[in-house]
matplotlib code that plots the C-alpha trace (Angstrom):
import matplotlib.pyplot as plt

x = [-69.9, -69.5, -68.3, -70.8, -72.8, -69.6, -68.8, -72.4, -72.1, -68.9, -70.3, -73.3, -71.0, -68.9, -72.0, -72.6, -68.9, -69.5, -71.7, -69.1, -67.3, -63.6, -63.6, -65.3, -63.1, -60.0, -61.4, -62.0, -58.5, -57.0, -59.1, -57.9, -54.3, -54.9, -56.4, -53.3, -51.2, -53.7, -54.3, -50.7, -50.4, -53.3, -51.9, -48.4, -49.9, -51.7, -48.6, -46.6, -48.8, -48.0, -44.3, -44.2, -45.2, -42.3, -38.6, -36.8, -34.2, -36.9, -36.4, -40.2, -39.9, -38.9, -41.9, -44.2, -43.0, -44.8, -43.0, -43.8, -41.8, -43.4, -46.9, -45.9, -44.8, -48.0, -50.1, -48.0, -48.5, -52.2, -52.3, -50.3, -52.9, -55.6, -53.7, -53.5, -55.9, -58.8, -58.2, -62.0, -64.0, -61.0, -62.0, -59.4, -61.1, -63.9, -65.4, -68.6, -69.6, -70.9, -74.4, -74.2, -73.6, -71.2, -68.7, -66.7, -64.3, -64.1, -62.1, -64.1, -63.4, -63.1, -65.7, -64.3, -60.6, -59.5, -56.1, -54.2, -50.9, -48.6, -46.8, -47.1, -49.7, -48.9, -50.5, -53.9, -53.6, -52.1, -54.8, -57.6, -56.3, -55.8, -59.0, -61.1, -59.6, -60.2, -63.8, -63.1, -64.3, -61.7, -61.6, -58.4, -57.0, -53.9, -51.8, -51.9, -48.6, -50.2, -53.7, -53.8, -52.3, -54.7, -57.8, -56.7, -56.1, -59.5, -61.3, -59.7, -60.7, -64.2, -64.4, -63.6, -66.0, -68.8, -68.3, -68.3, -71.6, -69.9, -70.8, -68.0, -68.2, -66.2, -63.3, -63.6, -61.0, -61.4, -60.4, -56.7, -57.4, -56.7, -60.4, -61.0, -58.4, -60.1, -63.5, -62.1, -60.5, -63.8, -66.0, -67.1, -69.6, -68.4, -64.6, -63.8, -60.0, -57.7, -54.1, -51.7, -48.8, -46.2, -43.7, -43.4, -45.4, -48.4, -48.5, -48.3, -51.0, -53.3, -52.6, -53.2, -56.3, -58.3, -61.6, -61.6, -59.2, -55.7, -52.8, -49.5, -47.3, -44.5, -42.1, -38.8, -35.7, -33.6, -30.2, -27.6, -25.0, -21.6, -20.4, -16.8, -17.2, -18.8, -17.7, -16.5, -17.4, -20.9, -21.2, -20.4, -22.9, -25.7, -25.0, -25.0, -28.2, -30.0, -29.1, -29.2, -31.7, -34.5, -33.7, -37.3, -38.8, -39.4, -37.0, -34.0, -30.9, -30.5, -27.8, -24.8, -23.5, -19.9, -18.0, -15.0, -12.6, -13.6, -13.1, -10.1, -12.6, -15.1, -13.7, -14.1, -17.6, -18.6, -16.7, -19.8, -21.8, -19.5, -21.0, -24.4, -22.9, -24.2, -23.6, -22.3, -22.9, -20.2, -19.4, -15.8, -14.2, -15.9, -15.1, -11.5, -11.5, -13.1, -11.1, -9.0, -10.7, -14.2, -14.9, -14.5, -17.6, -19.7, -18.4, -20.0, -19.7, -22.7, -24.9, -27.4, -30.1, -28.3, -29.4, -33.1, -33.6, -35.3, -33.3, -35.3, -32.4, -28.8, -27.6, -27.0, -25.4, -22.6, -22.0, -19.2, -20.2, -18.0, -20.2, -23.3, -25.1, -24.4, -25.7, -28.9, -29.4, -28.9, -31.4, -34.0, -33.6, -33.5, -35.2, -38.9, -39.6, -39.6, -36.5, -33.0, -30.1, -26.9, -23.9, -21.9, -20.3, -20.9, -24.0, -24.4, -24.4, -26.9, -29.3, -28.8, -29.6, -32.7, -33.9, -33.3, -33.9, -37.5, -38.6, -41.1, -38.4, -34.9, -32.3, -29.1, -26.6, -29.2, -30.4, -33.5, -34.6, -36.3, -39.0, -41.8, -45.0, -44.2, -40.7, -42.2, -44.5, -47.6, -48.4, -48.8, -48.8, -51.0, -48.2, -45.6, -47.0, -44.6, -47.0, -47.4, -51.2, -52.6, -50.6, -46.8, -44.5, -45.8, -49.6, -51.3, -54.5, -54.5, -53.6, -56.6, -59.2, -60.7, -63.0, -66.4, -67.8, -70.5, -72.6, -75.2, -77.6, -80.7, -82.9, -80.4, -81.0, -78.7, -79.5]
y = [-70.0, -72.6, -75.3, -74.8, -77.9, -80.0, -78.5, -79.1, -82.8, -83.2, -81.5, -83.9, -86.9, -85.9, -86.4, -89.9, -90.7, -90.1, -93.2, -95.6, -97.5, -97.9, -101.6, -100.8, -97.9, -100.0, -102.7, -100.1, -98.6, -102.0, -102.6, -99.3, -100.3, -103.6, -101.7, -99.5, -102.6, -104.3, -101.1, -99.8, -99.9, -97.4, -95.2, -95.2, -94.5, -91.5, -90.3, -90.8, -88.2, -85.7, -86.5, -86.0, -82.4, -81.7, -81.3, -84.2, -81.6, -79.8, -80.5, -81.1, -84.0, -86.3, -85.2, -85.8, -89.2, -92.4, -95.7, -99.3, -99.0, -95.7, -97.1, -100.1, -97.8, -95.8, -98.9, -100.0, -96.6, -96.9, -100.4, -98.9, -96.2, -98.9, -100.6, -97.4, -96.8, -94.6, -90.9, -90.5, -90.8, -90.4, -88.8, -86.2, -84.7, -85.8, -84.2, -83.9, -80.4, -79.8, -79.4, -82.9, -82.0, -84.6, -83.1, -85.0, -83.6, -86.1, -86.1, -85.6, -84.9, -81.4, -82.3, -81.3, -80.7, -78.9, -79.7, -77.6, -79.1, -79.0, -81.7, -84.5, -87.1, -89.3, -86.6, -87.6, -91.1, -89.9, -87.2, -89.6, -92.3, -90.0, -88.1, -91.2, -92.9, -89.8, -89.3, -86.3, -85.8, -84.1, -81.8, -82.1, -79.3, -80.5, -78.6, -78.8, -80.7, -83.7, -83.4, -86.7, -88.6, -87.1, -87.9, -91.5, -91.7, -90.3, -92.4, -95.5, -94.5, -93.7, -97.2, -98.8, -96.6, -97.3, -101.0, -100.7, -98.7, -95.5, -92.0, -91.2, -87.5, -88.2, -87.3, -85.0, -83.6, -80.0, -78.7, -77.8, -74.1, -70.9, -70.3, -73.5, -72.5, -69.2, -70.9, -73.4, -70.6, -68.8, -71.8, -70.6, -73.0, -75.9, -76.2, -76.5, -76.4, -75.8, -77.1, -75.9, -78.1, -76.8, -74.0, -70.7, -68.7, -71.1, -71.1, -67.3, -67.0, -69.3, -67.7, -64.2, -65.1, -67.6, -66.9, -70.4, -71.6, -72.5, -74.5, -73.6, -76.5, -77.4, -74.6, -75.8, -73.6, -76.1, -75.6, -77.8, -76.5, -78.2, -77.2, -76.7, -80.1, -81.9, -85.4, -85.2, -88.8, -88.5, -85.0, -85.8, -88.7, -86.5, -83.6, -85.8, -87.7, -84.4, -82.8, -85.6, -88.3, -86.4, -82.8, -81.8, -82.5, -79.9, -81.6, -81.4, -79.4, -75.9, -74.3, -75.7, -73.5, -74.4, -73.2, -71.2, -73.3, -76.3, -74.9, -77.2, -80.1, -78.5, -80.3, -83.7, -82.8, -81.9, -84.7, -87.1, -84.3, -84.4, -87.7, -86.0, -82.9, -80.6, -76.9, -75.1, -71.4, -70.6, -67.4, -66.1, -68.1, -71.4, -70.7, -70.3, -73.5, -75.5, -74.0, -76.6, -79.4, -79.2, -79.2, -75.7, -76.2, -76.8, -74.0, -70.6, -67.4, -67.0, -63.9, -62.5, -64.4, -67.7, -67.7, -68.2, -70.0, -73.3, -74.7, -77.9, -78.9, -80.3, -77.0, -75.6, -72.6, -72.6, -69.9, -69.7, -68.7, -67.7, -69.4, -71.5, -68.2, -66.9, -70.2, -70.0, -66.4, -67.3, -70.1, -68.1, -65.3, -67.3, -70.6, -71.3, -73.1, -76.5, -78.7, -77.8, -79.9, -79.6, -81.9, -81.9, -83.9, -81.1, -82.0, -78.4, -77.0, -79.7, -78.7, -75.0, -75.5, -77.5, -74.8, -71.8, -72.9, -72.0, -74.9, -77.7, -80.4, -79.9, -82.6, -83.5, -85.6, -86.8, -85.6, -83.5, -86.1, -87.9, -85.2, -87.4, -88.8, -92.4, -92.1, -90.7, -93.7, -91.8, -93.6, -91.3, -87.6, -84.8, -82.2, -80.7, -77.8, -74.9, -72.8, -72.7, -72.4, -75.9, -78.8, -78.4, -80.8, -83.9, -83.9, -87.3, -88.7, -87.0, -83.6, -83.5, -84.0, -81.4, -82.0, -81.3, -81.1, -83.5, -82.5, -84.7, -83.6, -84.5, -81.4, -78.9, -75.3, -72.3, -69.7]
z = [56.9, 54.2, 56.5, 59.3, 58.4, 58.7, 62.1, 63.2, 62.2, 64.1, 67.2, 67.1, 66.6, 69.7, 71.8, 70.3, 71.0, 74.7, 74.7, 73.3, 76.0, 76.2, 75.2, 71.9, 71.2, 71.7, 69.3, 66.7, 67.1, 66.6, 63.5, 62.1, 62.9, 61.0, 58.1, 57.8, 57.0, 54.7, 52.8, 52.8, 49.0, 48.5, 51.3, 49.7, 46.2, 47.6, 49.4, 46.1, 44.4, 47.2, 47.1, 43.3, 43.8, 46.2, 45.6, 47.4, 48.5, 50.5, 54.3, 54.5, 52.1, 54.9, 57.0, 54.1, 53.2, 54.2, 53.9, 54.7, 58.0, 59.0, 58.4, 60.5, 63.3, 63.0, 63.3, 66.3, 68.0, 67.4, 69.1, 71.9, 72.4, 72.5, 75.4, 77.5, 80.3, 79.5, 80.6, 81.1, 84.3, 86.6, 89.9, 90.7, 93.7, 96.0, 99.2, 101.1, 102.3, 105.9, 104.3, 102.9, 99.3, 97.7, 95.2, 92.6, 90.0, 87.0, 83.8, 80.5, 76.8, 75.5, 72.8, 69.4, 68.8, 65.6, 64.3, 61.9, 60.5, 57.6, 55.6, 58.1, 57.1, 60.1, 62.2, 60.8, 62.3, 65.5, 66.1, 65.3, 67.7, 70.6, 70.1, 69.6, 72.7, 74.8, 73.6, 71.4, 67.9, 65.6, 62.7, 60.6, 58.5, 56.7, 54.2, 50.4, 50.4, 52.1, 50.8, 48.8, 51.7, 54.2, 52.0, 51.7, 55.5, 56.5, 53.9, 55.4, 58.9, 57.7, 56.1, 59.4, 61.4, 59.0, 59.2, 63.0, 63.0, 64.3, 63.0, 60.6, 61.6, 64.7, 62.3, 59.4, 57.0, 55.8, 52.4, 52.2, 51.7, 53.7, 53.8, 55.6, 58.2, 58.8, 59.2, 61.8, 63.8, 63.8, 64.6, 68.0, 69.5, 67.4, 68.0, 71.7, 71.3, 68.3, 68.1, 65.4, 64.6, 62.3, 61.8, 63.6, 61.0, 61.1, 64.9, 65.2, 62.6, 64.5, 67.8, 66.4, 64.4, 66.4, 68.1, 69.6, 72.4, 71.2, 72.6, 70.9, 69.8, 67.5, 66.9, 68.1, 68.3, 70.2, 71.9, 73.5, 75.8, 76.1, 79.5, 80.8, 82.4, 79.4, 78.3, 74.7, 73.8, 75.2, 73.8, 70.2, 70.2, 71.7, 69.3, 66.3, 67.3, 68.2, 64.8, 62.3, 63.4, 61.6, 60.7, 59.9, 63.3, 66.0, 68.5, 66.2, 67.4, 66.0, 68.0, 69.9, 72.7, 73.7, 76.8, 75.6, 77.6, 75.5, 72.0, 71.5, 71.7, 69.2, 66.1, 67.8, 69.0, 65.4, 63.7, 63.4, 61.6, 58.6, 57.4, 57.2, 55.5, 58.2, 57.4, 60.5, 61.0, 63.6, 65.5, 65.2, 68.0, 67.0, 63.3, 64.1, 66.2, 63.3, 60.4, 58.8, 60.8, 59.4, 55.7, 54.3, 52.1, 55.2, 57.4, 57.4, 59.5, 61.7, 61.5, 64.0, 62.1, 62.8, 66.4, 67.1, 63.7, 63.4, 60.5, 59.8, 57.6, 57.8, 59.3, 62.7, 64.5, 67.1, 69.6, 72.1, 75.7, 78.7, 81.4, 82.1, 83.0, 79.4, 78.0, 80.0, 79.0, 75.3, 75.6, 77.4, 74.8, 71.5, 72.4, 71.8, 75.1, 73.5, 74.4, 75.7, 76.8, 78.8, 78.5, 81.8, 84.6, 87.0, 89.2, 90.4, 86.8, 85.7, 88.5, 87.8, 84.1, 84.9, 87.4, 85.2, 81.6, 80.6, 78.4, 78.4, 78.3, 79.9, 79.4, 81.1, 79.2, 76.7, 73.2, 72.7, 70.1, 72.9, 73.1, 71.8, 73.2, 72.3, 73.8, 77.0, 77.2, 76.3, 73.1, 70.1, 70.7, 69.4, 69.6, 71.9, 73.9, 74.3, 76.5, 80.2, 80.7, 80.5, 79.0, 78.5, 76.6, 74.8, 74.7, 74.8, 76.2, 79.6, 78.1, 75.8, 78.5, 80.8, 83.8, 85.2, 88.7, 89.6, 92.6, 94.4, 97.1, 98.9, 98.7, 100.2, 99.4, 99.8, 102.4]

ax = plt.figure().add_subplot(projection="3d")
ax.plot(x, y, z, "-o")
ax.set_aspect("equal")
plt.show()
């Protein structure tokens, strides 16, 4: 294994990290945040090299792009992580057995977290800050699209760590190759947990290939249901925000489900989307309701493939449903378990939707664009888990720790 020595260094560094107290970690995170701003020119220059290789029309271009504002936001998120309470050493259970043994269950780091992600250089900073704060070393495997950006980011972090006397192997960047991905997924004994963050194909490949534990994140086929009792003013704002705020992120809207009794309001619901030139793939009933009221050049007939698609672009599907039950069935059939929303004034329907929709995040009268660790008050996030075993939803500090049992005795022996 060509990268075995790298993995060995990271594993050793993770044990050193366990000896760094929270106050020192916080100071280092703030120093890295400051360095992001003082070195923003070199970060933007590296990012420009990556952007030059990508067509600006590519939906991933927005994910790839760093700006002065985005670097400022990244630095702010890192400072926020530094202010959060440590997730380590928390006693979640304590008891004394009849024989006098004292048991304590306490939160601890996983050890080494491997992160595989695509054209999102901000992830490099987010993963480092969360892993460092939670006592985890991390191995980063970014995509070719963001390789120059990721190299500059990790070099900057290493510069700060070196100045602070910390082993730089607490964070390592692997080559942007398929071979490196394969080695990470086979690094049994070195990688304690692997987290893929990207599109459906990447996540399925990691899940099907890995020999190390995996938490699935990222793939977001997101639906919003406009109920028979939905408010049009609220609905149009929610739909527009969920679809157009950032089309390339996993919480962006992919399919609008509309109750058939509200087809007369569909044009008003979709009106704000015109300004962003959103292409709509509508079923027959929705197409008829929009014809002549939505730009003909942006209106398409839906196909079977339109539903269950993560568009990651200025495009979405619309399906007409006869009931809330049909909407829930559609979501549980085509959704990815990420984020779903209902727009309704009917309290009973809202609670039914929350109870029966199978997703990590279920909204009532709010857009799915809020599915984000920072928005949830968790600081930065390492990903959105769509699975049920272990963490679910936005994963931050608490979700990337495990626990151990500490047992203290006084010479007791078992019969």
